[in-house]
C-alpha positions as CSV (number, residue, x, y, z in Angstrom):
1,M,0.0,0.0,0.0
2,T,1.3,3.4,-0.9
3,E,2.1,5.6,2.1
4,A,0.1,8.8,2.7
5,R,1.3,11.9,0.8
6,N,3.5,14.2,2.9
7,S,1.3,17.2,3.7
8,A,4.3,19.5,3.6
9,V,4.7,19.1,-0.2
10,P,2.3,21.0,-2.5
11,A,0.2,19.0,-5.0
12,G,2.3,20.4,-7.8
13,I,5.6,22.3,-8.1
14,R,5.6,24.0,-11.4
15,S,9.2,25.2,-11.9
16,A,12.8,25.0,-10.7
17,E,12.2,28.3,-9.0
18,E,9.3,27.0,-7.0
19,L,11.3,23.9,-6.1
20,K,13.5,26.2,-4.0
21,Q,10.5,26.7,-1.6
22,A,9.9,23.0,-1.1
23,P,11.2,21.1,1.9
24,E,14.9,20.3,1.6
25,E,14.2,16.6,1.7
26,Y,12.0,16.9,-1.3
27,Q,14.5,18.9,-3.2
28,L,17.2,16.3,-2.5
29,A,14.9,13.5,-3.7
30,I,14.2,15.3,-7.0
31,R,17.9,16.0,-7.5
32,K,18.8,12.3,-6.8
33,I,16.3,11.1,-9.4
34,V,17.3,13.6,-12.1
35,R,21.0,12.9,-11.5
36,S,20.4,9.1,-11.8
37,H,18.6,9.5,-15.1
38,A,21.2,11.9,-16.5
39,V,24.0,9.5,-15.6
40,N,22.3,6.3,-16.8
41,E,21.1,7.7,-20.1
42,L,24.7,8.7,-20.9
43,Y,26.1,5.4,-19.8
44,G,23.7,3.5,-22.0
45,A,24.4,5.7,-25.0
46,Q,28.2,5.3,-24.6
47,V,28.4,1.6,-23.9
48,F,25.6,0.2,-26.0
49,D,23.9,2.5,-28.5
50,E,26.8,4.2,-30.2
51,P,29.0,1.0,-30.3
52,A,26.0,-1.0,-31.8
53,I,26.1,1.1,-34.9
54,A,29.2,-0.8,-36.0
55,L,27.5,-4.1,-35.1
56,A,24.3,-3.4,-37.1
57,P,24.2,-5.8,-40.1
58,T,22.5,-3.6,-42.8
59,P,22.4,0.1,-43.7
60,Y,18.7,0.2,-42.6
61,A,19.6,-1.3,-39.2
62,K,22.5,1.2,-38.9
63,W,20.2,4.1,-39.7
64,L,17.7,3.1,-37.0
65,T,20.5,2.4,-34.5
66,C,21.9,5.9,-35.2
67,R,18.4,7.2,-34.3
68,V,18.3,5.3,-31.1
69,A,21.8,6.5,-30.1
70,M,20.8,10.1,-31.0
71,E,17.7,9.9,-28.8
72,E,19.5,8.3,-25.9
73,Y,22.1,11.1,-25.9
74,G,19.2,13.5,-26.2
75,H,17.7,12.1,-23.0
76,H,20.9,12.7,-21.2
77,V,21.0,16.3,-22.5
78,R,17.5,16.9,-21.3
79,F,18.0,15.5,-17.8
80,R,21.4,17.2,-17.5
81,E,19.8,20.5,-18.3
82,L,17.1,20.0,-15.7
83,G,19.7,18.9,-13.2
84,E,21.6,22.1,-13.8
85,Q,18.4,24.2,-13.4
86,I,17.7,22.6,-10.0
87,G,21.3,23.0,-8.6
88,V,22.9,19.6,-9.3
89,P,26.7,20.2,-9.8
90,A,27.7,19.5,-13.4
91,A,30.3,16.9,-12.3
92,E,27.5,14.8,-10.8
93,L,25.6,14.6,-14.0
94,T,28.1,12.5,-15.9
95,P,29.3,8.9,-15.3
96,E,32.9,9.7,-14.5
97,G,33.9,8.3,-11.2
98,R,30.5,6.7,-10.6
99,Q,29.7,3.1,-10.1
100,P,27.5,2.0,-13.0
101,L,24.4,-0.2,-12.8
102,S,25.4,-3.8,-13.4
103,I,23.8,-3.8,-16.8
104,F,26.2,-1.1,-18.0
105,A,29.2,-3.4,-17.2
106,F,27.8,-6.0,-19.7
107,P,30.5,-6.5,-22.5
108,L,28.4,-5.9,-25.6
109,A,29.8,-8.0,-28.4
110,S,27.1,-8.9,-30.9
111,W,24.1,-7.5,-32.7
112,E,21.8,-10.0,-31.0
113,E,22.9,-8.8,-27.6
114,F,22.1,-5.2,-28.5
115,C,18.7,-6.2,-29.8
116,V,18.0,-8.0,-26.5
117,I,19.2,-5.1,-24.5
118,K,16.8,-2.8,-26.3
119,L,14.0,-5.4,-25.9
120,L,14.5,-5.9,-22.2
121,A,16.6,-3.1,-20.7
122,D,14.5,-0.4,-22.4
123,L,11.3,-2.2,-21.1
124,A,12.8,-1.6,-17.7
125,E,13.4,2.0,-18.5
126,I,9.8,2.4,-19.7
127,L,8.5,1.3,-16.3
128,Q,10.8,3.8,-14.6
129,V,9.6,6.6,-16.8
130,E,5.9,5.5,-16.3
131,D,6.3,6.0,-12.6
132,L,7.2,9.7,-13.2
133,L,4.3,10.6,-15.5
134,H,2.3,12.0,-12.6
135,C,5.2,13.4,-10.5
136,T,4.5,16.3,-8.3
137,F,7.5,18.2,-9.7
138,H,6.1,19.2,-13.0
139,P,9.3,19.8,-14.9
140,L,10.3,16.2,-14.2
141,R,6.8,14.9,-15.0
142,N,6.9,16.8,-18.3
143,L,10.3,15.5,-19.2
144,A,9.1,11.9,-18.5
145,R,6.1,12.5,-20.9
146,M,8.5,13.9,-23.5
147,T,10.8,10.9,-23.2
148,M,8.2,8.1,-23.1
149,P,7.5,7.9,-26.9
150,E,11.2,7.5,-27.6
151,E,11.7,4.9,-25.0
152,R,8.7,3.0,-26.5
153,F,10.4,3.2,-29.9
154,H,13.6,1.8,-28.5
155,A,11.8,-1.2,-27.0
156,Q,9.9,-1.8,-30.2
157,F,13.2,-1.6,-32.1
158,G,14.5,-4.4,-29.9
159,K,11.3,-6.5,-30.3
160,D,11.2,-6.0,-34.1
161,F,14.8,-7.0,-34.7
162,C,14.5,-10.0,-32.2
163,I,11.5,-11.2,-34.2
164,E,13.5,-10.9,-37.4
165,L,16.4,-12.8,-35.9
166,C,14.2,-15.5,-34.7
167,R,13.1,-16.4,-38.2
168,T,16.0,-18.9,-38.4
169,A,17.0,-21.6,-36.0
170,E,20.5,-20.1,-35.6
171,G,19.0,-16.7,-34.9
172,R,16.6,-18.1,-32.3
173,A,19.5,-19.8,-30.6
174,R,21.6,-16.6,-30.6
175,V,18.7,-14.5,-29.2
176,Q,18.0,-17.0,-26.5
177,A,21.7,-17.0,-25.5
178,A,21.7,-13.2,-25.3
179,I,18.5,-13.3,-23.2
180,D,20.2,-15.8,-20.9
181,R,23.2,-13.4,-20.4
182,V,21.4,-10.1,-20.3
183,F,18.2,-10.7,-18.3
184,P,19.6,-11.7,-15.0
185,L,21.3,-8.3,-14.7
186,L,18.0,-6.4,-15.1
187,P,15.8,-6.9,-12.0
188,A,18.4,-5.0,-9.9
189,F,17.6,-2.0,-12.1
190,F,14.6,-1.3,-9.8
191,G,16.7,-0.9,-6.6
192,Q,16.6,-2.6,-3.3
193,S,13.5,-3.9,-1.6
194,G,12.4,-1.9,1.4
195,S,14.3,1.2,0.0
196,R,14.0,4.2,2.3
197,N,14.5,6.5,-0.7
198,N,11.6,4.8,-2.5
199,V,9.3,5.3,0.5
200,L,10.2,9.0,0.5
201,Y,9.6,9.3,-3.3
202,R,6.1,7.8,-2.8
203,Q,5.3,10.0,0.2
204,F,6.3,13.1,-1.8
205,G,4.2,12.0,-4.8
206,I,7.4,11.8,-7.0
207,K,6.9,8.1,-7.7
208,Q,3.9,5.9,-7.5
209,R,5.0,2.4,-6.8
210,S,7.5,0.5,-4.6
211,N,10.6,-1.1,-6.0
212,E,9.2,-4.5,-5.3
213,E,6.0,-3.7,-7.2
214,M,7.8,-2.4,-10.2
215,R,10.2,-5.3,-10.3
216,A,7.4,-7.8,-10.2
217,D,5.6,-6.0,-12.9
218,Y,8.7,-5.8,-15.0
219,I,9.4,-9.6,-14.7
220,A,5.8,-10.3,-15.6
221,R,5.9,-8.1,-18.7
222,A,9.3,-9.4,-19.7
223,R,8.0,-13.0,-19.4
224,A,5.0,-12.3,-21.6
225,L,7.2,-10.6,-24.2
226,V,9.8,-13.3,-24.3
227,E,7.7,-16.5,-23.8
228,E,4.4,-15.5,-25.4
229,Q,5.5,-13.3,-28.3
230,L,9.0,-14.6,-29.1
231,Q,8.3,-18.2,-28.0
232,L,11.6,-18.3,-26.1
233,K,12.5,-18.8,-22.4
234,L,13.0,-16.2,-19.8
235,P,15.6,-17.3,-17.2
236,A,14.5,-17.6,-13.6
237,V,15.7,-14.8,-11.3
238,A,15.0,-13.8,-7.8
239,E,12.3,-11.2,-7.7
240,A,13.7,-9.5,-4.6
241,A,17.0,-7.7,-4.3
C-alpha cells in the first residue's frame, strides 16, 4: 500500500524556482532522481547504443540504431539541463567516477545482444519513466512525458529485430543465448526492496510504486514478451534484491 502523501509538499511544483521553496528533503529527492537519469542515459548511449552502430548488419539497421543513439544522448542532455536548473553540480551529471548499474558493465559483443538489451533493458526504463508521469514536480513529469514515446520506440526496435532474428533456428539460438546473459542483470535496475529512498519518493508523490511492485511488474511483462511473443524462455531470477 502506498504511504500517505507528505502534507508539507504542494500538490504540484511547477518550476525549478518553485522547487527552492519545497522542503529540503523533497529537493534532495528530486535531485537524486534527475541525477540518476542523466548519468544512466549517458552510460547507455556510450556503452551500448553508439557501439551498436558498428554491429548493425545492414544500412537500414545502422540508420535506426543511429536514431536510437541520438535519442539516448538527447535524453541525457534533457536530464542534464534539468539537473543544472535545480542545482545539481555539473560533475554529478556524468558517469565519470561513478559506479554503473550492473547492466552497463555488460560487455556488448554482438548485434543479438544489443537487440535483446533494447528489448528488455528499455522495457525496464519504460517502467521507470511510467512512474514519473504524474510526478508532483512538473518539470520532471513533463520530461518523462516527452521521453516516453522515444523509450517505447527503442523497446519496439528491440522487439522487431529480435522477431526478425528468430526467423531462423540459428538466430533463435543466438537471441536465447543473449537473453540468458542479459536478463539476470536487469531486475536489480529497480533498486533494493524496502528502500527508504523509494518510501520518500512515494510520500512526496514523486513516484507511484514500490521497487518490489515495479520489479514484479517488470518480470511479468518481460516473461510475456519473451515467452508468449518470441516463444523463447526467460531465465528464472530472484524477484527481490
